[in-house]
C-alpha positions as CSV (number, residue, x, y, z in Angstrom):
1,X,26.7,-5.2,-16.4
2,X,23.6,-3.5,-15.0
3,X,22.6,-2.1,-18.4
4,X,22.7,-5.6,-19.8
5,X,20.5,-6.8,-16.8
6,X,18.0,-4.1,-17.7
7,X,18.1,-5.0,-21.4
8,X,17.5,-8.8,-20.6
9,X,14.6,-7.9,-18.3
10,X,13.0,-5.8,-21.1
11,X,13.4,-8.7,-23.6
12,X,11.8,-11.1,-21.1
13,X,9.0,-8.6,-20.5
14,X,8.3,-8.4,-24.3
15,X,8.3,-12.2,-24.6
16,X,5.9,-12.5,-21.6
17,X,3.5,-9.9,-23.2
18,X,3.4,-11.7,-26.5
19,X,2.8,-15.0,-24.7
20,X,0.0,-13.4,-22.7
21,X,-1.7,-12.2,-25.8
22,X,-1.4,-15.6,-27.3
23,X,-2.9,-17.2,-24.2
24,X,-5.7,-14.6,-24.2
25,X,-6.7,-15.2,-27.9
26,X,-6.6,-19.0,-27.7
27,X,-7.9,-19.2,-24.1
28,X,-4.9,-21.3,-23.0
29,X,-4.1,-22.2,-19.4
30,X,-1.1,-24.2,-18.3
31,X,-1.0,-26.0,-14.9
32,X,2.2,-27.7,-13.8
33,X,2.1,-29.9,-10.7
34,X,5.0,-31.5,-8.9
35,X,4.2,-33.8,-5.9
36,X,6.9,-33.3,-3.2
37,X,5.3,-35.5,-0.5
38,X,2.4,-37.9,-0.5
39,X,1.4,-38.8,3.1
40,X,-1.9,-40.7,3.6
41,X,-4.6,-38.4,2.2
42,X,-2.4,-35.3,2.4
43,X,-0.5,-34.2,-0.7
44,X,2.2,-31.6,-0.6
45,X,2.7,-30.4,-4.1
46,X,4.2,-27.4,-5.9
47,X,1.9,-25.9,-8.5
48,X,2.6,-23.4,-11.3
49,X,-0.4,-21.8,-13.0
50,X,0.1,-19.8,-16.2
51,X,-2.7,-17.9,-17.9
52,X,-3.0,-14.5,-19.7
53,X,-3.4,-12.6,-16.5
54,X,-0.3,-13.9,-14.7
55,X,1.8,-13.5,-17.9
56,X,0.6,-9.9,-18.4
57,X,1.4,-9.1,-14.8
58,X,4.9,-10.7,-15.1
59,X,5.4,-8.6,-18.2
60,X,4.5,-5.4,-16.4
61,X,6.7,-6.2,-13.3
62,X,9.7,-7.0,-15.6
63,X,9.3,-3.9,-17.7
64,X,9.1,-1.5,-14.7
65,X,12.0,-3.3,-12.9
66,X,14.0,-3.0,-16.2
67,X,13.3,0.8,-16.3
68,X,14.1,1.1,-12.6
69,X,17.5,-0.6,-13.0
70,X,18.3,1.6,-16.0
71,X,17.3,4.7,-13.9
72,X,19.3,3.5,-10.9
73,X,22.6,3.2,-12.9
74,X,22.5,7.0,-13.0
75,X,20.6,7.8,-9.8
76,X,22.8,5.6,-7.6
77,X,26.1,6.2,-9.5
78,X,27.8,7.7,-6.4
79,X,26.6,5.1,-4.0
80,X,29.3,2.8,-2.5
81,X,27.0,-0.3,-2.4
82,X,25.5,-0.1,-5.8
83,X,26.0,-3.8,-6.6
84,X,24.1,-4.8,-3.4
85,X,21.3,-2.4,-4.2
86,X,20.8,-4.0,-7.7
87,X,20.9,-7.6,-6.3
88,X,18.2,-6.6,-3.8
89,X,16.0,-5.4,-6.6
90,X,16.5,-8.7,-8.5
91,X,15.6,-10.7,-5.3
92,X,12.5,-8.5,-4.9
93,X,11.4,-9.0,-8.5
94,X,12.0,-12.8,-8.3
95,X,9.9,-13.0,-5.1
96,X,7.0,-11.2,-6.8
97,X,7.1,-13.5,-9.9
98,X,7.1,-16.5,-7.6
99,X,4.0,-15.2,-6.0
100,X,2.3,-14.4,-9.3
101,X,2.7,-17.9,-10.8
102,X,1.7,-19.7,-7.6
103,X,-1.7,-21.2,-6.9
104,X,-0.4,-23.0,-3.8
105,X,-0.5,-21.4,-0.4
106,X,3.0,-22.8,0.5
107,X,4.7,-21.2,-2.6
108,X,2.6,-18.0,-2.2
109,X,4.0,-17.8,1.4
110,X,7.6,-18.1,0.0
111,X,7.0,-15.2,-2.4
112,X,5.1,-13.2,0.2
113,X,7.9,-13.6,2.8
114,X,10.6,-12.9,0.1
115,X,8.8,-9.6,-0.7
116,X,8.5,-8.7,3.0
117,X,12.2,-9.3,3.8
118,X,13.6,-7.7,0.6
119,X,11.4,-4.6,1.1
120,X,12.7,-4.4,4.7
121,X,16.3,-4.3,3.4
122,X,15.4,-1.8,0.7
123,X,13.5,0.6,2.9
124,X,16.4,0.6,5.5
125,X,18.9,1.0,2.7
126,X,20.1,4.5,3.7
127,X,20.6,3.3,7.3
128,X,19.3,6.4,9.1
129,X,17.2,6.4,12.3
130,X,14.1,7.3,10.3
131,X,14.6,4.6,7.6
132,X,15.2,1.9,10.3
133,X,12.0,2.9,12.1
134,X,10.0,2.9,8.8
135,X,11.4,-0.5,7.7
136,X,10.6,-2.0,11.1
137,X,7.0,-0.7,10.9
138,X,6.8,-2.0,7.3
139,X,7.9,-5.5,8.2
140,X,5.9,-5.8,11.4
141,X,2.7,-4.9,9.6
142,X,3.4,-7.3,6.7
143,X,4.2,-9.9,9.4
144,X,0.5,-9.9,10.3
145,X,-0.3,-11.0,6.8
146,X,2.4,-13.7,6.9
147,X,0.8,-15.1,10.1
148,X,-2.6,-15.1,8.6
149,X,-1.3,-17.1,5.5
150,X,0.4,-19.5,7.9
151,X,-2.8,-20.0,9.9
152,X,-4.8,-20.5,6.7
153,X,-2.2,-23.2,5.6
154,X,-2.8,-24.9,8.9
155,X,-6.6,-24.7,8.5
156,X,-6.7,-25.8,4.8
157,X,-4.9,-29.1,5.6
158,X,-8.2,-30.9,6.3
159,X,-9.2,-30.1,2.6
160,X,-6.4,-32.5,1.4
161,X,-4.7,-30.0,-0.8
162,X,-3.0,-26.5,-0.6
163,X,-4.0,-25.6,-4.1
164,X,-6.9,-23.2,-3.7
165,X,-7.6,-23.2,-7.4
166,X,-9.0,-26.7,-7.1
167,X,-11.8,-25.7,-4.6
168,X,-15.2,-24.3,-5.4
169,X,-15.8,-23.2,-1.7
170,X,-13.7,-22.6,1.3
171,X,-14.2,-22.2,5.1
172,X,-15.3,-18.6,5.9
173,X,-12.5,-18.4,8.6
174,X,-9.8,-19.2,6.0
175,X,-11.3,-16.6,3.6
176,X,-11.2,-13.9,6.3
177,X,-7.6,-14.8,7.0
178,X,-6.6,-14.5,3.4
179,X,-8.5,-11.2,3.3
180,X,-6.6,-9.8,6.3
181,X,-3.3,-10.9,4.7
182,X,-4.2,-9.0,1.5
183,X,-5.2,-5.8,3.2
184,X,-1.9,-5.8,5.2
185,X,0.1,-5.9,1.9
186,X,-2.3,-3.5,0.1
187,X,-2.2,-1.1,3.1
188,X,-6.0,-0.7,3.6
189,X,-7.4,0.7,6.8
190,X,-6.3,-0.1,9.6
191,X,-2.9,-1.1,8.1
192,X,-2.3,2.1,6.1
193,X,0.5,3.4,8.3
194,X,3.4,1.7,6.6
195,X,2.9,2.9,3.1
196,X,3.8,6.6,3.5
197,X,6.6,5.6,5.9
198,X,8.2,3.3,3.2
199,X,9.0,6.5,1.3
200,X,12.4,6.7,3.2
201,X,13.7,4.1,0.6
202,X,15.6,5.4,-2.5
203,X,13.3,6.8,-5.2
204,X,13.8,3.9,-7.7
205,X,12.6,1.5,-4.9
206,X,9.6,3.7,-4.2
207,X,8.8,3.5,-7.9
208,X,9.1,-0.3,-8.0
209,X,7.4,-1.0,-4.6
210,X,4.4,1.3,-5.0
211,X,3.6,0.8,-8.6
212,X,3.6,-2.9,-9.6
213,X,5.0,-5.2,-6.9
214,X,4.6,-5.1,-3.1
215,X,1.4,-3.2,-2.7
216,X,-0.4,-4.9,-5.6
217,X,0.4,-8.4,-4.2
218,X,-2.6,-8.2,-1.9
219,X,-4.9,-7.0,-4.8
220,X,-3.6,-9.9,-7.0
221,X,-4.3,-12.4,-4.2
222,X,-7.9,-11.2,-3.9
223,X,-8.4,-11.4,-7.7
224,X,-7.3,-15.0,-7.6
225,X,-9.5,-15.8,-4.6
226,X,-12.4,-14.0,-6.1
227,X,-14.4,-17.2,-6.9
228,X,-14.3,-18.3,-3.3
229,X,-15.6,-15.1,-1.6
230,X,-19.1,-14.7,-0.2
231,X,-21.3,-11.6,-0.1
232,X,-20.6,-10.6,3.6
233,X,-16.8,-10.5,2.9
234,X,-17.4,-8.4,-0.2
235,X,-19.5,-5.9,1.7
236,X,-16.8,-5.6,4.3
237,X,-14.2,-5.2,1.6
238,X,-16.3,-2.5,-0.1
239,X,-16.7,-0.5,3.1
240,X,-12.9,-0.7,4.0
241,X,-11.7,0.1,0.5
242,X,-14.0,3.1,0.1
243,X,-13.0,4.5,3.5
244,X,-9.3,4.0,2.6
245,X,-9.8,5.9,-0.7
246,X,-11.5,8.8,1.2
247,X,-8.8,8.9,3.9
248,X,-5.9,8.8,1.5
249,X,-7.4,11.5,-0.7
250,X,-8.0,13.9,2.2
251,X,-4.5,13.3,3.7
252,X,-2.8,13.9,0.3
253,X,-4.5,17.3,0.1
254,X,-3.0,18.3,3.4
255,X,0.5,16.9,2.8
256,X,3.6,18.9,1.6
257,X,6.1,16.1,1.1
258,X,6.3,15.3,-2.6
259,X,6.9,11.5,-2.3
260,X,4.3,11.2,0.5
261,X,1.6,12.8,-1.7
262,X,2.4,10.2,-4.5
263,X,2.4,7.4,-1.8
264,X,-1.0,8.5,-0.6
265,X,-2.3,8.6,-4.2
266,X,-1.1,5.0,-4.5
267,X,-3.2,4.2,-1.3
268,X,-6.2,5.9,-2.9
269,X,-5.8,3.8,-6.1
270,X,-5.4,0.6,-4.1
271,X,-8.7,1.4,-2.4
272,X,-10.3,1.8,-5.9
273,X,-8.9,-1.6,-7.0
274,X,-10.2,-3.3,-3.8
275,X,-13.6,-1.7,-4.3
276,X,-13.7,-3.0,-7.9
277,X,-13.0,-6.6,-6.6
278,X,-15.8,-6.2,-4.1
279,X,-18.2,-5.3,-6.9
280,X,-17.3,-8.7,-8.4
281,X,-15.5,-7.4,-11.5
282,X,-11.9,-8.6,-10.9
283,X,-10.9,-8.3,-14.5
284,X,-11.5,-4.5,-14.4
285,X,-9.6,-4.3,-11.1
286,X,-6.6,-6.1,-12.8
287,X,-6.9,-3.7,-15.8
288,X,-6.6,-0.7,-13.5
289,X,-3.7,-2.5,-11.6
290,X,-1.7,-2.7,-14.9
291,X,-2.5,0.9,-16.1
292,X,-1.8,2.3,-12.6
293,X,1.6,0.6,-12.6
294,X,2.6,2.6,-15.6
295,X,1.8,6.1,-14.6
296,X,2.7,5.6,-10.9
297,X,6.2,4.4,-11.7
298,X,6.6,7.4,-14.0
299,X,5.4,9.8,-11.3
300,X,7.9,8.4,-8.8
301,X,10.9,8.4,-11.3
302,X,10.1,12.1,-12.3
303,X,9.8,13.1,-8.6
304,X,13.3,11.4,-8.0
305,X,14.9,13.6,-10.7
306,X,13.2,16.7,-9.2
307,X,14.4,15.9,-5.7
308,X,17.9,14.9,-7.0
309,X,18.2,18.3,-8.7
310,X,16.7,20.4,-5.9
311,X,19.4,19.5,-3.4
312,X,17.5,16.5,-1.9
313,X,14.6,18.8,-1.0
314,X,11.1,17.1,-1.0
315,X,8.9,19.9,0.2
316,X,6.6,21.1,-2.6
317,X,6.5,24.6,-1.2
318,X,10.2,25.0,-2.2
319,X,9.9,23.3,-5.6
320,X,8.7,25.7,-8.2
321,X,9.0,26.9,-11.8
322,X,9.9,23.4,-13.1
323,X,8.8,24.5,-16.6
324,X,11.8,26.9,-16.7
325,X,14.4,24.6,-15.1
326,X,13.4,21.2,-16.5
327,X,10.8,21.5,-19.2
328,X,10.8,17.9,-20.3
329,X,10.6,16.5,-16.8
330,X,7.9,19.0,-15.9
331,X,5.7,18.1,-18.9
332,X,6.3,14.3,-18.2
333,X,5.4,14.8,-14.6
334,X,2.2,16.7,-15.5
335,X,1.1,14.1,-18.0
336,X,1.6,11.4,-15.4
337,X,-0.4,13.5,-12.9
338,X,-3.3,14.0,-15.4
339,X,-3.3,10.3,-16.2
340,X,-3.7,9.7,-12.5
341,X,-6.8,12.0,-12.5
342,X,-8.3,10.0,-15.3
343,X,-8.0,12.7,-17.9
344,X,-9.9,11.5,-21.1
345,X,-7.9,9.4,-23.6
346,X,-4.8,8.9,-21.4
347,X,-4.1,5.5,-19.9
348,X,-5.8,6.1,-16.5
349,X,-9.1,7.2,-18.1
350,X,-9.9,3.8,-19.7
351,X,-9.8,1.9,-16.5
352,X,-11.1,4.5,-14.1
353,X,-14.1,5.5,-16.3
354,X,-15.0,1.9,-16.8
355,X,-14.9,1.2,-13.1
356,X,-17.1,4.3,-12.3
357,X,-19.7,3.3,-14.9
358,X,-19.8,-0.3,-13.6
359,X,-20.2,1.2,-10.1
360,X,-23.1,3.3,-11.2
361,X,-24.8,0.2,-12.6
362,X,-24.8,-1.6,-9.2
363,X,-27.1,-0.9,-6.3
364,X,-25.4,1.2,-3.7
365,X,-26.6,3.3,-0.8
366,X,-26.1,7.1,-0.9
367,X,-23.3,7.2,1.7
368,X,-21.1,4.9,-0.3
369,X,-22.0,6.5,-3.6
370,X,-21.1,10.0,-2.2
371,X,-17.9,8.7,-0.6
372,X,-16.8,7.1,-3.9
373,X,-17.5,10.2,-6.0
374,X,-15.9,12.5,-3.4
375,X,-12.8,10.3,-3.3
376,X,-12.5,10.6,-7.1
377,X,-12.8,14.4,-6.8
378,X,-10.1,14.4,-4.1
379,X,-7.7,12.6,-6.5
380,X,-8.2,15.5,-9.0
381,X,-7.8,18.0,-6.2
382,X,-4.4,16.8,-4.9
383,X,-3.1,16.3,-8.5
384,X,-4.0,19.8,-9.5
385,X,-2.5,21.1,-6.2
386,X,0.8,19.3,-7.1
387,X,0.8,20.8,-10.6
388,X,0.1,24.3,-9.2
389,X,2.9,24.1,-6.6
390,X,5.4,22.7,-9.1
391,X,4.7,24.8,-12.2
392,X,2.4,27.8,-11.6
393,X,3.2,29.2,-8.1
394,X,5.7,32.0,-7.7
395,X,9.3,30.7,-7.1
396,X,10.6,30.2,-3.6
397,X,13.9,28.8,-4.5
398,X,15.9,30.0,-7.5
399,X,18.0,27.4,-9.2
400,X,20.9,28.4,-11.5
401,X,21.2,24.8,-12.8
402,X,21.6,23.2,-16.2
403,X,20.0,19.8,-16.1
404,X,21.7,17.1,-18.1
405,X,19.0,15.8,-20.4
406,X,20.9,13.1,-22.1
407,X,21.4,10.6,-19.3
408,X,19.9,7.2,-18.7
409,X,17.2,8.5,-16.3
410,X,15.5,10.3,-19.2
411,X,15.5,7.2,-21.4
412,X,13.8,5.1,-18.8
413,X,11.2,7.8,-18.3
414,X,10.6,8.1,-22.1
415,X,9.4,4.5,-22.4
416,X,7.1,4.8,-19.4
417,X,5.7,8.1,-20.8
418,X,4.8,6.3,-24.0
419,X,3.1,3.5,-22.0
420,X,1.3,6.1,-19.8
421,X,-0.3,7.7,-22.9
422,X,-1.1,4.7,-25.1
423,X,-1.1,1.5,-23.0
424,X,-4.6,2.0,-21.6
425,X,-6.3,2.2,-25.0
426,X,-4.3,-0.8,-26.3
427,X,-5.2,-3.0,-23.3
428,X,-8.8,-1.8,-23.4
429,X,-9.1,-2.9,-27.0
430,X,-7.4,-6.3,-26.3
431,X,-9.1,-7.2,-23.0
432,X,-12.6,-5.8,-23.4
433,X,-13.1,-5.9,-27.2
434,X,-16.5,-7.7,-26.8
435,X,-17.6,-5.8,-23.7
436,X,-21.4,-5.2,-23.5
437,X,-22.5,-1.7,-23.9
438,X,-23.1,0.3,-20.7
439,X,-26.4,2.1,-20.7
440,X,-26.5,5.1,-18.2
441,X,-28.4,8.4,-18.2
442,X,-26.6,11.4,-19.6
443,X,-26.3,13.1,-16.2
444,X,-24.7,10.1,-14.6
445,X,-22.3,9.7,-17.5
446,X,-21.1,13.3,-17.3
447,X,-21.2,13.6,-13.4
448,X,-17.6,12.5,-13.0
449,X,-16.4,15.2,-15.4
450,X,-18.4,17.8,-13.6
451,X,-16.8,16.8,-10.3
452,X,-13.4,16.7,-12.0
453,X,-13.7,20.4,-13.1
454,X,-15.3,21.5,-9.8
455,X,-12.5,19.9,-7.7
456,X,-9.9,21.5,-9.9
457,X,-11.3,25.0,-9.1
458,X,-11.7,24.2,-5.3
459,X,-8.1,22.9,-5.2
460,X,-6.7,26.1,-6.7
461,X,-8.8,28.2,-4.2
462,X,-7.6,26.1,-1.2
463,X,-3.9,26.3,-2.3
464,X,-4.1,30.1,-2.1
465,X,-5.9,30.2,1.3
466,X,-4.3,31.0,4.6
467,X,-6.1,28.7,7.0
468,X,-4.0,29.2,10.2
469,X,-6.0,32.1,11.7
470,X,-8.4,29.8,13.6
471,X,-7.5,27.2,16.2
472,X,-10.1,24.8,15.0
473,X,-8.7,24.8,11.5
474,X,-5.2,24.1,12.8
475,X,-6.5,21.0,14.7
476,X,-8.4,19.9,11.6
477,X,-5.2,20.3,9.5
478,X,-3.3,18.1,12.0
479,X,-6.0,15.5,11.9
480,X,-6.1,15.3,8.1
481,X,-2.3,15.6,7.8
482,X,-1.7,12.7,10.2
483,X,-3.9,10.2,8.3
484,X,-6.8,10.6,10.8
485,X,-4.4,9.7,13.7
486,X,-4.1,6.0,12.5
487,X,-0.3,6.0,13.1
488,X,-1.0,7.2,16.7
489,X,-3.5,4.5,17.2
490,X,-0.9,1.9,16.1
491,X,1.6,3.4,18.6
492,X,-1.0,3.3,21.5
493,X,-1.9,-0.3,20.8
494,X,1.8,-1.3,20.8
495,X,2.4,0.5,24.1
496,X,-0.7,-1.2,25.7
497,X,0.5,-4.6,24.4
498,X,3.9,-4.0,25.9
499,X,2.5,-3.0,29.3
500,X,0.2,-6.1,29.3
501,X,3.2,-8.3,28.3
502,X,5.3,-6.9,31.1
503,X,2.5,-7.5,33.6
504,X,2.0,-11.1,32.3
505,X,5.8,-11.7,32.6
506,X,5.8,-10.4,36.1
507,X,2.9,-12.6,37.2
508,X,4.4,-15.6,35.4
509,X,7.7,-14.9,37.2
510,X,6.2,-14.7,40.7
511,X,3.8,-17.6,40.3
512,X,0.1,-17.5,41.1
513,X,0.5,-18.8,44.7
514,X,2.8,-15.9,45.6
515,X,0.4,-13.5,44.0
516,X,-2.4,-14.7,46.4
517,X,-0.3,-15.1,49.5
518,X,2.2,-13.2,51.7
519,X,4.3,-11.8,48.9
520,X,1.3,-9.8,47.5
521,X,0.5,-8.4,51.0
522,X,4.2,-7.4,51.5
523,X,4.1,-5.8,48.0
524,X,1.0,-3.8,49.0
525,X,2.5,-2.6,52.3
526,X,5.7,-1.6,50.4
527,X,3.5,0.3,47.9
528,X,1.8,2.2,50.7
529,X,5.2,3.2,52.1
530,X,6.2,4.4,48.7
531,X,3.2,6.7,48.5
532,X,4.6,8.7,51.5
533,X,1.1,9.6,52.5
534,X,1.3,9.9,56.3
535,X,-2.4,10.3,56.8
536,X,-3.1,7.1,55.1
537,X,-0.3,5.3,56.9
538,X,-1.6,6.7,60.3
539,X,-5.1,5.6,59.5
540,X,-3.9,2.2,58.6
541,X,-1.8,1.9,61.8
542,X,-4.8,3.0,64.0
543,X,-7.1,0.5,62.3
544,X,-4.5,-2.3,62.8
545,X,-4.0,-1.4,66.5
546,X,-7.8,-1.3,67.1
547,X,-8.2,-4.7,65.5
548,X,-5.4,-6.1,67.7
549,X,-6.9,-4.6,70.9
550,X,-10.4,-6.0,70.0
551,X,-8.9,-9.5,69.5
552,X,-6.9,-9.2,72.7
553,X,-10.1,-8.2,74.7
554,X,-12.1,-11.1,73.1
555,X,-9.3,-13.5,74.1
556,X,-9.4,-12.2,77.7
């Protein structure tokens, strides 16, 4: 049954891709509108918008979900609630497709909320304390985005329509709300906490969520709203996305959890996509979104097999000599990692190199320029570190294991491997066949490759260093490892909000008259008694008796 489901999704993906190419060549756009309610000047209508971009995205989502379902048949074979797991995946994918084809804020909210709720169920799937906490943080952070979309729906009512595609300008407040909604889903600073925590979900879910669906929903929304954004918003987006890239890159270099490293690399790539949108080149951002989906889902599926066969161990310090134990999985994992680096002529290279060259052709200050290049270098650094720990380092755990190489997990990986190698060049040829030539000096063209080689060497040096001899380095390690204490900040804000809420409830319960009258005085006296400070109590009693005596003398 599930194999058939996977097969049908693959067929639908192929059809969607062919339609997308047809729409791209003949420049076709289909808009379907259904008026639900017409009240005075306000129309409530459902709108479906199909163009090459939405169809290509649907094709990618369906293909990856097809591979994930095929992978899950084997991976979740011993799970008691396998059927429920599969239906949750289908609900998740349907919510994503509803969001992709919508150009109406109402139907976007339906897809957006569907994604949030189904991701909550999937992250909490294993029902441990850690997974419950992670799923709660995930849904609460995504709730901020839901509220922003609801508020923008309320504010857009005066425009007479909810279809933002029909407008050529929008209120700045609405645009800021849409922007906050998209950065909550795409986990940009300060909403980056939930993305690494969502790793408690089963590995197939991590692959689906962090490659082409949940996290890219915010990016896709920004691509669609691109024609309505002003320069100030773009500057703000540029600053936040570059900072996110930098933070995620540094944190990944100090992390030892295999799935968390890949999650932080997703965060880094999302920052790159946001930065590309802020440079006003949304088509290239979409191109990177599609190519990233391929190699990131492959990375997660490979890591799932490694964890599965290393007795559910996720610490990269104990995973070693994969080339002896699982040669095919190791080579696939390494190819996906090199694609992530932007190694020439693999899928990631075509989108990343194009983005870097377009970035070099725009006017940017030195701080942003340095941050961007350093973030690119950090991507190479943590990727090489991952390869070093998994393939080169001396073994810490010996495995007398014979891996079954003829199962369904390998077939799903094989298709994604082919896409990770060739899909970038195919799409580059189809999407940018008439692209104007980029003219840059030789040193700027080759700078990224120089940084690539330099960071490879630095990564290997750092991996062999013992840095716990100095207290300062230990504190620095903690700061980098804990994502610059952003999760702690989140915790502090929640605690402060809870305290304020309790105080407000207390005041509301007592009433303002009681706060200003006798009850407050009695409360203060009781508080003084609670202090058990006799000197203060004696002083207070002496002062009160003196006042009483003075009043009595005046009266006489």
